[in-house]
C-alpha positions as CSV (number, residue, x, y, z in Angstrom):
1,M,-0.1,0.1,0.0
2,G,1.3,3.5,-0.9
3,S,1.3,6.5,1.1
4,F,2.3,10.2,0.5
5,K,3.3,12.5,3.3
6,L,0.9,15.5,4.7
7,L,3.1,18.1,5.8
8,I,1.9,19.5,9.2
9,V,4.0,22.4,10.3
10,K,7.4,20.7,11.7
11,C,4.8,17.7,12.1
12,T,4.5,14.6,9.2
13,E,1.6,12.0,8.8
14,N,1.5,9.2,6.6
15,I,-1.8,9.2,4.5
16,S,-2.9,6.1,3.0
17,A,-2.7,6.7,-0.8
18,L,-4.8,3.6,-1.3
19,A,-7.5,4.8,1.4
20,L,-7.9,8.1,-0.8
21,L,-8.4,6.2,-3.9
22,L,-11.0,4.0,-2.7
23,Q,-12.9,6.7,-1.2
24,I,-12.5,8.7,-4.2
25,R,-14.0,5.9,-6.1
26,A,-16.7,5.2,-3.6
27,S,-18.1,8.7,-3.1
28,G,-19.0,8.5,-7.0
29,L,-17.1,11.7,-7.7
30,S,-14.8,12.3,-10.5
31,Q,-11.0,13.5,-9.7
32,L,-12.2,16.6,-11.5
33,D,-15.2,17.2,-9.0
34,I,-12.6,16.9,-6.1
35,A,-10.4,19.0,-7.7
36,S,-13.1,21.5,-8.4
37,Y,-13.9,21.6,-4.8
38,V,-10.4,21.8,-3.7
39,G,-9.3,24.0,-5.8
40,V,-6.5,22.2,-7.6
41,S,-6.1,20.6,-11.0
42,R,-7.2,17.0,-11.9
43,D,-4.1,16.1,-12.2
44,A,-2.8,17.0,-8.6
45,I,-5.4,14.9,-7.7
46,S,-4.2,12.0,-9.5
47,K,-1.0,12.6,-8.1
48,Y,-2.2,12.5,-4.7
49,E,-3.6,8.8,-5.5
50,R,-0.4,8.0,-6.7
51,D,1.5,9.1,-4.1
52,D,3.7,11.4,-6.3
53,I,2.7,14.8,-4.6
54,I,2.4,15.9,-1.1
55,P,-0.7,18.0,-0.3
56,F,-1.0,21.3,1.6
57,V,-2.5,20.9,4.6
58,E,-5.5,23.3,3.6
59,N,-6.2,20.9,0.5
60,A,-6.1,18.1,2.7
61,N,-8.5,19.3,4.7
62,K,-11.2,20.0,1.5
63,I,-10.6,16.5,0.6
64,D,-11.5,15.0,3.6
65,K,-14.7,17.4,3.7
66,V,-15.7,16.5,0.1
67,L,-15.2,13.1,0.4
68,G,-17.3,12.7,4.0
69,V,-14.2,11.3,6.0
70,S,-12.1,12.1,8.7
71,V,-8.4,12.7,8.3
72,D,-7.9,9.7,10.7
73,Y,-9.7,7.7,8.4
74,L,-7.0,8.8,5.8
75,I,-3.9,8.5,7.6
76,S,-4.6,5.3,9.3
77,E,-2.5,2.2,8.2
78,D,-5.4,0.2,9.8
79,D,-7.2,-1.5,6.9
80,N,-10.0,-2.6,8.7
81,L,-10.8,1.1,9.9
82,E,-14.3,2.1,8.9
83,I,-15.5,5.2,7.1
84,V,-16.3,8.0,9.4
85,D,-19.7,9.2,8.7
86,I,-18.9,12.8,9.0
87,D,-22.5,14.2,9.8
88,M,-22.9,11.3,12.8
89,L,-19.6,12.6,14.5
90,N,-21.3,16.1,14.4
91,R,-24.1,14.7,15.7
92,M,-22.1,13.3,18.3
93,K,-20.1,16.1,19.4
94,E,-23.8,18.1,19.7
95,I,-24.9,15.5,22.2
96,Q,-21.7,15.8,24.3
97,R,-22.8,19.6,24.7
98,L,-25.9,18.1,26.6
99,S,-26.6,18.2,30.0
100,E,-25.5,14.9,31.5
101,D,-29.4,13.8,31.9
102,D,-30.2,14.5,28.3
103,K,-26.9,12.4,27.3
104,T,-28.2,9.5,29.4
105,T,-31.5,9.8,27.7
106,V,-30.2,9.9,24.5
107,V,-27.9,6.9,25.0
108,K,-31.0,5.2,26.3
109,I,-32.9,5.5,22.8
110,I,-29.7,5.0,20.7
111,D,-29.5,1.7,22.8
112,A,-33.2,0.7,22.8
113,F,-33.1,1.0,18.7
114,I,-29.8,-0.7,18.3
115,R,-31.2,-3.7,20.2
116,D,-34.6,-4.0,18.7
117,T,-32.8,-3.8,15.2
118,K,-30.9,-6.8,16.3
119,T,-33.7,-8.8,17.6
120,K,-35.7,-7.9,14.2
121,K,-32.4,-8.8,12.3
122,A,-32.3,-12.3,14.4
123,Y,-35.8,-13.3,13.7
124,A,-36.1,-12.2,10.2
């Protein structure tokens, strides 16, 4: 698996070029769509995928937003890492801001829904 490096002030993190490539393909967006959003050429996106060039931090942040994944997903070397749903992550951040009582209520509702869903699947 190839990787390219993301420069973050004097710190370097490995990003999986394969994860980037797979996520671009799964998104249904073309390299040109992503390039337009990021503000780079289609060729630059292609080079990121091939591990030929290093994106600037701002571009990497735009890429993860347009693809709907976290930077953690892109920098992980764990092949089993699941794609993070950014909308769900944002909801979780909002839940964390709730009072303890409200958080407890939300967790109980989610747990009940998951339990019921698993039960339906088990008996389907």
